[in-house]
N, C-alpha and C positions, 0 to 999 in steps of 0.2 A: 605177648607175642614179641619176638626179637626184633630190634631195630638196629640196622647196620647201614653202612654206606654200600649201596648196591653196586656190584661189579659183575662182569661176565662170569668170572670163576665162581662167585657166590651163587649166581643163578644156575650155573651148570651143576653145582654140587647139591642143589636143593632136592631133598628126598620127596617121594610121592606123599601128598598130604601136608607138606610143609608150606609155611608162609613166612616171607620176610618183608619188613617195612623199611623204607628208605629214611635215612637220617636227614638228607638234604631237603626233600620235599615232603611235607606233612601229608599223609594219606596215600602216598604213592607206594606201591608194593608189587610183589610178585608171588604167585602161588602155583603149586604143581598138584593138580588133581588127577592127572593121568600121565601120559608120556611127556608132553611138552609144557614148560612153564608158561604162564599167562600173566602179562602185566595188567594191574588193576589200579583203580583210584577209589578210595573211600572218602566220601564227602557228604556234607549236609546240603541237600537241594530242596529249597522251599520248605524248610523245617523238618525234612525227613532224611534219615541216614540212607545213603544209596551206595551201591557198589557199581562202578562203571568199568566195563571191560575196555582196555586200550588195544590189546592185540597179543597174539602168540609170539613168544620169543623166537627171534630169527628175522631174516630180512622181510619187511623193512624195519622191524621193531627190535632195535638194540637197546641196551640199557639207557644210553644217552638220548636216542630219539623218543623212547617211551617216556623218559623223565620230562623232556621238553613238551610232549603232548599233554602230560599231566599238568604242567604249569599252564598250558593254554586252556585246558578244560577248567581249571580253578579260576582263571580270569573270566571265562565265560559264565561260570556259576556266580562269581562276584558281581557280574553285570546283570544278574537277574534272569538268565536263560537256563533252560534245562537241556543239557547235552543229549539226554536220552530222547527227548521229544524232537530235538533237531535231527538226530540220526534217523528217527522214524520218518520224519518228513522227507529227508534226503532219500531214504530207501524207497519211498512211495512216489518220488518225483518221476515224471515221464522222461523218456529219452528225448534227445533233440529231434529225432525223426518223428516221434509221436506228437511232440509239441508243434512241429511244423505242419503236420497233417491237420491238427485241430485248428491252427491258424488259418489254413486254407478253407476248411469246412465252415467254421463259425464266424470268420471275419472277412477274408478276401472275397469269397464267392457271394457273400451277403451284402457287404458294404462297398465293394469296389466294382468297377466296370469289368465285364467279362474278359476283355483283352488284358486288363491289369492283372486279374486273377490268373489268367493263363501264363502271363509273364512270371508271376511269383512261383507258379507251379513248375515252370521250366527251370528257374534258378534253384529251387528246392530239390527237385529230382535229379538234376544234372550235377549240381555242385555241393549243396549243403548236406544232403543225406550221405553221399559217398564219403565226405570228409568228416562229418560230425554226428551223423544219424545214430550211431550205436552208443554214443556217450550219454550219460545222465545229463539232463538239461541244466541242473543246478551244479554240475561238476565241471562244465566247460569253462575254461579260463581265457582271459584276454591274451595270454601268452600263446595259447594254442591257435587262437584266431589270427593273431599277428604272424605266427609262423606260416600258416596257410596263405595268408595274404601276401607275404613276402615271396612265396614260391609260385604265385599265380602266373600262368603263362601269358595272359593278356591283362594289362593293368586296368583297363576300363571294366572288364568282366570281374576282376577281383574287387573293385570298388562296389559294383552292383551287388555282389554276393554279400559283402559285409553290410551293406545298407539293408538288404532284405532280412539278414540275420538279426540286425538291430531292431527292425520293425517287429519281428516275431517275439523277441524278448520284451520289448516295450508293451506289446499286447498282453503277454503273459503276466507282466507285473500289474498292469491295469485290471486284469480279470482275476488276479490272485491265483493264477495257475501254478506259480512257483513261490517258494518262501522268499521273503525280502532278500534281495542281494543285488550286486551290480550287474549291469548289462555287459556281457563279455565282449560285445562288438563295438560298444560306444567309444572306448579309448583308442581303438585302432585308427591310426592316422591314414587317411586315404591318399592314394597317389594323385599327384597333380595332373589334371587333364586339360589340354588345350582345346578350346572351342574350335571346331573345324569349320572353316569358311572356304567353300569351293563354289565358284560361280562360273557358269558357262559363258564364254565369249560369244559374240555375234557369229563368228565363223564356226564355232563348235555347235551352236544351235542350228545353223544351216545344215551342217553335216548330219546332225542328229535327225532333223526333219527328212532329209534325203534317205537316210537309212531306214526310217520307219515306213516311208512310202515304198521303198524297195522291198522291205520284208513282208508287207501285206499284199503286195501285187505279184511280182515275179519271184520273190524269194531271194534270200542272200546266199550267194554261192559258197560252197564249202570245199576245202582242199582235202583230197584223199590222204595226203601225207600227214595231215594233222589229226586224222582219226585213229582209232585203235588199230593194233596190228591185225586183229581178226578181220576188220573191215578192209584194211589195205590189201589183204591177200585173198579176199573173197572173189569167187569166180563170177558172180552175177552183180557186179557194181553197176549202178545206174550210169547212163551215158553222161558225158561231161555237161551237156546242156541241162540235164535234169538234176544235177548235184546242187540243189538249192534247198534252203530251209525257209518256210513261210511262217508267219505268225497270224493268229486269228484276228479278224477285224475288231473284236472286242478288246483284245490286248493292245492293238494299235490305238484304239479310241481312248483307252485308259491312260496310255503314255501321253497322248496329246492333252488330255484333260489335266494331268498333273502339271504339264508345262504351262497351260493357259490359265489355270486357276490358283496355282500355288498351294493346293490342298494337300493334306497328308494322305499317304497311301491308303490307309484303312477307310478314310472318308470317301474316297473314290470307289474302292472295291466293294464297300458295304452300302453304297448309295442305292436307294430304291427309287423306282420311277414315281412313286407316290410323293416323294420328297422333292420332285423337280417341278418348278413353276416357270415354264418357258415364257409365258405371257409377261411376267414381271422380271424375268431373268434372275431368278433366285433359287438357290438350293437350300432347303431347310434340313439341317443336320441335327437329328434329335439326340445323338449320342457321340459327339466328337470328343477329342481328348480334353477339351476345356468346357465340356457340357454342351447344352443346346446352343446352336448358333445358326445364323442365316449367312450364306455365302453369296455375295453379289457376283453375277457372271458378266464377263465382257461379251461383246458381240460375237467374237470368234468361237467362244465356248458355247454360246447359245446356238449358233449355227451347227456346230458339231453335234450337239445333243438333238437338234431338230432332225438332222439327217441320219442319226443312228437308229437302226431297226430295233423294235421292241420285241424281244423274244420271251421274256419272263419277268420275274419280280424285280431283278436287279438290273441296273443300267449296264454294268459290265457282267455279261452272262458268264456263269461258271459251268463246270462240267455237269452239274445236276439240273441245269435249266430244263424246265418243262415237267419236272417231277413234283410230287406232292410235298416232299421235304426239301425244297430247293435251298441250296446254301450259296453264299457268295464265293467268288474266286478267292483263293487263299493268298496268292502272291503273283508277282510279275518277274520272278528271278530269271527264268529262261529267256523270255522275249527281251528283257532289258539287257541281259548279258550279250545277246545276239546283236542288237542294234548299237549298243555302246561300243562293242568291239569293231563293228563295221564303220562306225563314225570316228574311230580312233580317239575315243575319249579316255583319258588316263585319270585314275583315282577319282572317279565320279560315281556317287551313289544315287539311287533314286531320290533320296531326300534332298540331294543337292539341287534338284529341279525346283523345290520350294524356295531354297536360298536364292536361286537365280531369279525367280519371280520377284522376290523382295528387292534384289539388287537392281533390277530394271526399274522397279517403281521408285526406288530411292534416287537413282540416277536421272529419273524423269522429273525430279524436284517435287515429288509427292511427299507431303508431310508424314512424319513418323506415326502420328495418331491414326491417319487414314490407312497407312500400310498395316498397322496393327489390326485395324478392323477388317482389312482385306484378308489377312492371314488368320484371323480369329484368335489373336493373342489375348489372354486374360490379364496379363501384366505388361505394363509399358516397358519394364526393364528387358523383357524378351525382345521387343522390337528395337531397342536402342543399339543392339549389336550391328544394325545396318546403318547407323548414323553416319559413319565415316564414308559411306558410299554416296551420300547425298551431294547435290551440286553445292559446292562450298562458295559462299559470297567472297571469302578472302581470296580463293583461287581466281574467281572472276575479276576481282579488283587488281590482282597482280598481273593478270593477262592484259588488262587495259593499260596499266602503267607500262608494262613491257613493250606493248605495241607503240606507244608514244615515244618512249626512249629509243627504241630501235629505229623509228622513223627519224628521230632527231640526229642520230649518229650515222644514218644511212644504212642501217642494217636491213636485212631481208626477213 
């Protein structure tokens, strides 16, 4: 068989049935069995002579790219791997979407809390599948993930997506769902996120309390000019005195409980009456974010729960209260938006009520270990974010010195 330096013109002139072998790379050649020439590699793999197809002549396989691929395959063979077996594994590998579905079904829903599994599902369906779901899981590269991450509209969301994608690939490697290979999400550098600390002042808390009372009693007035055009031009608008929005007593109670207990939103919305011990002033939470825990109630919270009517299974009654398949209330978005706007609170989330509870405790000179127990933290490092809010002995000392010095110089 002829051996030449393969060039494009030599490949183009190759007749049907012809074969040429390259002088530069042993075993690399091209043959034409039909219309288009095909680059091949003849090599001994595990003691057997094998013909490996590289690709059809044309984009992307030029003489140079095919020669480089032949070199790579020879290096793979020298390392003890069979390229044909690897290609078969790659061909049978699942797509990113299929791998994500298996992760949800076999791992997240079995070994994680329902809320965590729902969170994973939301990230997968909303972000991972649209971006990568059609790709073979073993073909996804770190460069592709990095490019998506750089274009993410919201940096925190981008970080969460990369974290979930990394978890999927770590699970796939552990369960041997994919051939050995790097995790494409692991090298992607996350955006820096600043821990948000927003605490309500005494004045803001007072305005919030007033807004909740107004919302559950007479309702919060609404302005026709702020509604949709259709409402603004409607013929049968309610009289001005009736233009108010009320919130349900259960929603008002939930907001007050979040303020008084520092509990997480789901801990309150999913709280069942059977987990409430008013005699001892304790909530027994069987499935909080940090696992089972007991939440000690203050007197105000005990009184609130004592006065709250019991309509169903859940303390905060949802829309399905009284039905056989009763479900907890899903959120407090609308009532919270209403009272927060009325109270003129800026950049305040529901979760900031939990931060406010902790800040008041710290400012009251309650030790961090106790605050951690009140909030149900599983790690002391989580509670330490409130350390700077505690009454500082150095501040007390400098105030004392300042008072004496001011008195000495006649200051006021």
